[in-house]
N, C-alpha and C positions, 0 to 999 in steps of 0.2 A: 427855493433852494439857495439862491444868491443871498437872501437875508440870513439864512441859517449859517451859511459859510462865513459871512461877515461877522456874525456874533461869535462863532467859534474862533475865528481868527483873532478877534479883539481880546479873547480870554486866554489865549495860549500862554501869556506870561504868568498865569497862575500856576502853571505846571513846570517843574524842572526839566531841563533837557534830558530826554530819555524817560521822562515820567509818563505814566499811563493816563489816558483820558477816560472819562466815563464811558460805560458800555453803550452800544447803540440803543439798547432797550431803555437805558436811563435817559439818553438824549431824546428819544421818542416821547417819553413821559414828561420830561422837563419842558420841551418846546411845543409839545402837542402837534407833532407832524408825523408823517408816515415814515416807515422804515426805509422806503425808497428815497425819500428826501434826505434822510440822514446819510444814507450810503453815498448819494451823489455829492453832498456837501463835504463829507470826509474824503471822497475821491478827488474833489477839487483842491482841498488842502494838501493832499498827497502829491498831486501834480505840481503844486507850487513848492514842494520840498519842505513844507512846514510840519507834516506829520508822516509817520511810517506805519503802515498797516502790516500786522503780522497775523496771518490766518490762524485761527484757533486761539490766539493769545490776546488780541485787542489792538488798539491804536495808541501810538506813543508819539510824544513830541520829538521832532527830528533835531539832529545836531545842525547848527547854522551852517549854511553853505559858505565855503571860503571862496573869495574872489580869485579867479585865475588871471593869467596874463591877458592883456587887451587883445581882442581878436584881430587877425590880420585882414587885409583887403582881398576878398575872394571874388570880387565883382568880375574879374577877368574871365572866370569860368563860364559866365553866361555866353560870351563870345565863342569860347573854345567848344562848348557843348552843343552849340547851335550851328556852328560853321559847317558848310558843306563843301566838299572838294569838287573839282571840276567834273561835271557830268554825274555827280552822285545823286542817286534816287532813293537811297535807304533812309527812312526817317531816323532822326537822332534822338527822339524822346521815347520813353518807355512808360506806358500807363499801366500800373499794377493795382489801380484802385479797386477793380472788381475782385481781385484776389485778396486784397487786404481786408475787405469787408468780412470775409469768412474766416480770416486768420486773427483779426483783432479781438482782444479779450475785452468784453464789456466791463463797465465800472461795477464795483461791488453792489449787490442787490438787484442787478438787472438780470432777467432771465434770458439765457442765451439760446435763441432760435436761429442764429445766423451762422453757426459753426458747421464744420465739415468732418468732424471726427467723433468717435465714440466718447461718451463721458467716462472718466476713470473707473466708475463702478461697473462699466460694461467691458472694460479692457482686461485681458488675461494677465494681470500684473504679476501674480505669483508664478504662473507658467513662464512668462518672459524672464523673470528674475532667475528662475531655476535654469532656463535654457542658456542665459548669458553666463551663469556660473559654470555650467558644464562646458560651454564653448570655450571659456577662458582656460580650461584645463586640457583641452585637446592638444595633442602634439602638433607643433607648428602653427598654433592658432594665431600667433602674433607675427607670423612671417608674411611675405608677399604672396597674394593669391594669384592664380592665373588671370590674365587680363579679361577674359570672357566670363570669369566667375568660377566658383567651385564646381567640379563636374557633377557631384551628387545633387547640389542645389539646382543646377541647370536641368538635370534629369527629372527632378521633381516638378519643376515648372513645365517641362515638356509634356509630362503625363497630364498635368492639370489642364494645359491649354489644348493639347491634341486629343484628349478624351480617350474613350475606349478603343477607337479605331487606330490609335497609335500614329496619328498623322504627323507628329513632330518627334525629333530626337534631340538629345542634349546639344548636338552640334548646331541646331537651329536656334539656340537660346543664348542670350547674353544677359548677365546680371547687371542691374542698374540701381542707382541710389533713389529708388522710389518711382512713382508714376510720373510726377512732374518732370523729373530728369529724363525719363524715357521718352516722354512726348517732345521735350526740347531736342533731344538727339534725333528723333525721327523726323521732325520738321526741318531741322538743319540739313539732314541727309537727303531729303526728298524734294525740297522746294527751295530754289535759289532766291536770293533777295529780289524783290519786285514781282515775284510770281503770284498768281492767284491761288488760293487754297480754299476748297469748298468745305464748309462746316455746317453742321446742323443748326437750325434756328428755332428756338433758343439753344444755347450750348453753354458749356462750362467756361466761365470767364478766364480761367487760367490758360486755356487753349488760345483764346483770342489774344491774351497778353503775349504768349510765346510767339504767335504768328506775327504780330506787329513788331515785337522786339527784334525778330529776325528779318524785318523788312518786307514781309509778305503781306498780301492783301486778302483778308478773309472775305469770302463770298457766301451769303446765307442760302441754305436750302431748307425750306420749312419742314417741320415735323408735326405729325398728328398722333393719334392714339396708337397707331400701328408702326410708328417709327418714321424714318425719312420717306418722303414721297418720291418714288422712282421716276415718274415722268418729269418732275421738277429737277431731279438730280441729273437726268440725261440732258435736259435743256441747259442746265448750268454748265455742264462739261462742254457742250457745243458752243455756248455763247462766250465762254472765257478761255477755252483751250487749256484749262487746268489739268494738272497731272497728279493731283492729290485730293483725296476726300478723307476727312477725319470724322469718325462717328463713334457713338456709344450705343451699340445695338441692344444692350441688356440694361434695363432700368436707367434709361437716359437721364442725365443730369441737365436741367432740373425737372423735366416733366415726368420722369419715371416710366416712360413708354418703352415697350419691347418691340423690336423689329419683328414683324409677323413672318410666319413660315413662307408665305407667298412672296414677300418682298426680298427675302434674304438672297435667293439666287438671282433675282433681278438686279440687286445692287452690285453683285460680283460681275454679272454679265455686262452691265453698263460701264463699270470701271475697266473691264477687259477691253471693251470696244473702244474706249477712249485712250487706251494705253496708259492707264493711271494706276497709282497705288491707292489702297484703302488702309488707313491707320485705324485699327480697332482698339478703342480704349475700353477695356473690360474691367472698369474700376470697382464694380459692385457685385461681382459674381459671388463673393463670400458674404454678401449682405442680403442674400435672398431671405424673404420672410417665410414664416412657418407655413403659410398657405400658398406659396409660390408654385408648388407642383414641380414636375421635372423641368429642368432648365434646358433650353436649346443649346446645341453645341456651339462652340465659337465659330465665327466666320473663318478663322485660320484653319480650323479642322476640316472645313468644307472646301478649302482652296488648295488645289494642287499645282497652281501655276505661279506661285510667288506674288500674287497680287496683294495679299494682306500682310501688313506689319502689325503684330499684336503687342499690346501693352497690358501688363498685369502688375499688381503691387500687393504686398502684404499690409501696407500701412493702414488702409481704411478699416480693416478687420482687427487691428491690433492696437497700435499706438502711433500718434503723429511722429514720434521719435524713432520708430523702427522703420527707417526708410530703406527698404529692400524691395526691389521689383525686378521685372524682366522684360526684355524685348525679344520677340520671336519673329523670325523671317527666314525665307528661303531664297537662295540664289545670290548673285553678286552684291545685292543690296546689303547683305550682312557685313561684307568687308567694309563698306562705307560707314555703316552704323558703328562698327567696332573702332574704326579709325577716328571718328569724331569723338567717341567717348574717351578714348585714350588721350587725345589732345586736350580734352576738357578737364578730365579728372583722374587719369591713369586707370583707376579701378575702384571698386567698392571695398571699403576696409574689410579685411578678412574676419575679424571678430564678429562683425554684424552678420556676415554670411554664415558663419558657423552657428551663431545664435539662432538665426532664422531656420537653419536646417534642423537644429535640435528642437525648436518649437513645433514645426509642422510634423515632425516625426514622433512627437510625444502623444500618449493617449489623451492628454488634456485638450489637444487641438480640436478634434471633432466634437468633443463635449462643449467647448467654447462656442463653436459655430452654431450648434443646436440652440444653446442658450441665447445667443444674439438673435437668431432667427425668430425665436418666440417673443423676446422682449421687443424687438423692432416692430413686429406685427401688432403687439398690444399697444405700443406707443402710437403707432400710426392711427389705429382705430380710436384711441383716446383723443388725439389731437383733431382728427376729422370730426368726431362726435361733438367735441367742444365748439368747433367752428360752426357746425350746424345749429347748435343750441343758442350760442351767444352772439354769433354774427351771421344771421340767416341770409343776408344779402351776399355774403362772400361765396365765390364759386371755387370748387376744387374740380377742375375738368377731368382729372384722372386720378384714381386711387391706386397707387403703385403697389406691387407685391415684392418689392426689393428696393434697396437704397435706404436713405435716411431723411428724405424731405418730401414736403407737399408743395406743389406749385399752385399758388392761390391768386385768384383775381378778386381783389377787395372791392367792395361796393361803396366805400366811403368817399368823401369829397377829396379832390386833389389826385396827384399821380403817385407813382410808387415811391419816389424820393420823399414826398410829403408824408406818405403813410409811414415810411421807415423812421423819419424824424419824430413824428407824433408818437409812434410806438415806443421809441427810446425814451421820450419824456414820460411815458406811462410805465416805464420800467421793463420794457421788452425789446430785445435786439432782433431784428429780422433783416434779411438781405433784400434790397430793392432789385427789381427784375431788369432794369435797364441794362446793366453790365452784361447780361446774358445774351444780348442781341448785338450783332455787329452792324445792323442797319436800324431803321426806325422800327420800334416794337409795334405790333398790331393793337396792343392794349396794355394797361397797367397791370403788372404782376408783382408779387413778392414771393420769396422762397422762405419756407419755415422748416427748419430742421428739428426733428424730434429725437436725435441721437445724443446731443450734447448736454442735456439736462440731467439732473440727478434722479428723476423718476417721473412717472405719469402725473403725479399731483402737480408738479411744476408746470406741465403743459396746460392743465385746466386753469391754474392760476394765471398763466400768461394770457390766455384768451380772455379771461375775465378782466384783466388789466386793460387789454385792448378795447374791450367793450366800454369800459368806463372812461378811457382816455382819448378816444377818437370820435370824430363827428361823423354821423351816419345820416344818409338821406331819409 
């Protein structure tokens, strides 16, 4: 790749500024290299500001960069950002690396198995566009919304979360700017800086980043195929004195596990005995696969004592840019949740709330969920089958019936970071498993998402690239 990039760099003067370079196919034939090598070389030139890539149009020579003013001396910031006040125990650094892995867009030509969102072909783009257009014409759509959110949207979330038993009302729900924002608000409300927070192990890296950025100490509680292990949860509460446990009972990220019917009341009982809250992150309920069967009720619907603070979002089932979610809680804790959100962001913009309300009330919404359920099941099976055929030593401990990822234990040489780096060189982006653990991982894992690619064919090609680009025992 470096040689090709150097050759292209030396030939740029042959093209005028703004002029179009040869197509990727022409470069493949001319230099007798793979399309992945061409994509990486062009990405390197783009990173250097020498070319501009225009999707669907081609690659063009970029305008020369103009020199700006000389940079100032920012070295003083190292002291200011690291200095601790008297008696301060809150860490001053924020590690977002685990989140950035799933948000980073791979270079052109790399198959994206590291993402956390639906591919545009799976998103309800037409329905969202129509909903946004209708929302913009609603009376008062651009005015200030109620701080807790639109009553109609809160009522919809209350029905979704509370289920058929009607366990929640609109007064128990607050609209948030997506799931990540809701989790941040919940942790800030329920765990003071320096406090221990019990988390599943492995768990969503974004949660660990929130906890650490808030000055909290995440404590791992192992998960198996039936969800969190109650005996270890009780022991962790007793050993740490924690007053908060954060979990994903349905299609847990990254393992895909579902908390079993036997363990659900145990988790609530253990938290109640510890005088603790349970934050239920129900991120994937709208991503159930076609073969999932009837889904269990939320923990919030089975909790009458205000133990559970429930997090729900529309983002995963729609678009990364439709950041509308909800927090549901009972009792005085709702006042604290509301106060923190008001201080942080005032409220969720009303046009987004109106658009979300239009979207979930349209006939296209249930059709979209059915289509996603069928496609995710198919992609899951295609990826799992390709792994069995092409990488027989790789283990998939659990085949999920919801969500968008497989949790894979590779059998190649080296750890998860080495696997991810080698995979990227082979043209495939995967998420290393280390950021999903807040302590030492029991083994090397990687997470492979099947939702962010254009179709099942890309999944097969990705595994074939892995087979050719990695060293196997």
